Residue, then its C-alpha position, 0 to 999 in steps of 0.5 A: m350236482s353234475t349230471a352223469q356224462s360219458i366221454k370216449l378215449t382211444l389209447e395208442p399204440e394198440n397192443a394186447a400186452f400193454l392193455a393187459n398190464l393197464c387193466g390188471p389180472f381180471n380187470e382188477h385195476i379198472k375195478l379199483l378205479e370204478k370202486r374208488l371213484g364211482v365211475e363206470i369204465r367200458n372198453h373194447g380193445n384200446h377203445f374206452q368209454l367212461l361214464g359218470d360225473i364229468d369232472i371225475i371221468q376227465t380226471v380218470s381219462g388222464m389217469l388211464k393215459s398216464l398209466y398206459n404210458e407206463a405200460v408202454q414203457d414195460k413198467r409193471l402196474s400194480p393195484e398199489q400204484i392205482h391207489l397212490l395215483i387216486q390219492q395224488s389226484g385229490i379226488d374224494q372217494v364217491t359216496s354215492n355210486p349210481t350203480v348200487t344206490d338206486i336199486d335193490i341189492s341182492i347177492r348171488t352165490k353158487k348155492v343161494l340168493i341172498r336178498p337183504r331185508g329192509e332199508n338198513q340191511q340194504g344200506y349195509v350191503r351198499s356200504i360194503l360195496q362202496h367202502d374199504i372199511n365198514f362197521g355193522i353195529g347192532p343187536a343179535g339177529t340183524g343179519k350183520t355177520y351173515l350179510a358180511v359173509a355173503c359179501a365176502v363169498d361174492a367177492l371171492e367168487r368174482e375174483e375181486v379178492d384172493r382170500i377171506l379172513l374170519v377174525r374174532p377176539a379170544v374173549e369168553a362170554g362167561e365160559k373159560l377158554g382154558f378148559l377147552p382142548g387144543d391151541l388158541s386157534q382151536k379154542v376160538d373155533p367154536y365161537l366162530r360157528p356162525l361164520y362157518d354155518a354161513l359159509y357152509e350154506m353159501l359154498g357147501f361143506e366140502r368146498v369150505g373145507k378145501l378152501i380152508e386147507r388151501n388157506v383161501i379161507e383163514v380163521a384166526p384169533l385177533a391176536f394172530m393179526r399182529g405184524r401182518t399186512l392184509n392185501n387183496s383180502f376180505v376180512i371180517l372181524d366179528e364180535s368186535q365189541n370184545t376188542t380192547r382199544e389197542q387191539m382195534k387200532m392194531f386190526l384197522t392198521r393191518i388193512g392193505f391194498g385191495t382189501t375190504a374189512v367189515i367189523t361187526g359187533d353189539i355194544t350192549q354185549v361186551d364181555l371184557p373185564k370190568g374197567t376195560r373200554s371196548g375197542l368198538i365203542h372207542a372206534m365209533h367215537v374216534l372215527d366219527g366223521v372220517k371219510d370213506i369209512g362206512f357205519t351202519q347202525f342196526t336196531a331192534k326193528d332190523v332183527v330177522r329172527h323169531p319175533l320174540v327176539q325183537h321184543i327181547v332186545r327192546a325190553y333190554d334196551r328199555f331196562e338199561k335206559q331206566d337203570s342208567t337214569q337211576d344210576k345218574r340220580l344216585 
């Protein structure tokens, strides 16, 4: 394994406009290179220092020179070009970023400081920071949705994304949505209450309201995602165990440049019609082993609600295993 090293780079000619084009608004091009390739890029004017695996930072040095040449020719750079350049480089995304793997993770918003509890929650947040698509799978009360919202708020406040989208399949857990007043979006609204509550806690009621009015925060049923391409966004698909296979594929193929997607769900609480296979369960099999997609599996020991909830989850797990064994015998 290569030891982390450092190289220095000076880009000529020194020109503020060319450098601004290279780095992107709020350094988004530099942040994209850092996130995708697991390197650290420091710069003061046209002087750059690259830290990380020597082979990778040498390649990144070449990328910066190439991009700067385009900037000098007055070509407008975009996150899409950075993404394509990374793909063409043949470098796999680094799965172990030293800036986030060896320290305890905490998320600070303007109103609260969130500290993930335990190894699984810490790993979940690290995975979200490192991957564009992440799955958080496990029982209720493990913090998978709350931590996803915290990461989304953090990314929005640091201007890494332009908006947050909260998405949910319109499937009832025994109740009938048809009896609720309003359009489909308003019918789904009550089912997104845990997401709203987390946002209110982290941003405050008034600010959340204003951000929703400006469409910086968007709440939508999953069906409304069809045909869209989501760029520079943080998207949370909650209760994803209630997606069909077709819906899950549709959602995953909406992901655009600069977007992070977190898909949460509990495969023990599927409310789809009998005979319909869960899109989440299907995706777990289809995407198993696909690079650059993060999977975090939560268990009863990760439950952070009332201690009885942990016991209830374990009791149901035991019962369902026994029930499944009896069915096989029959």
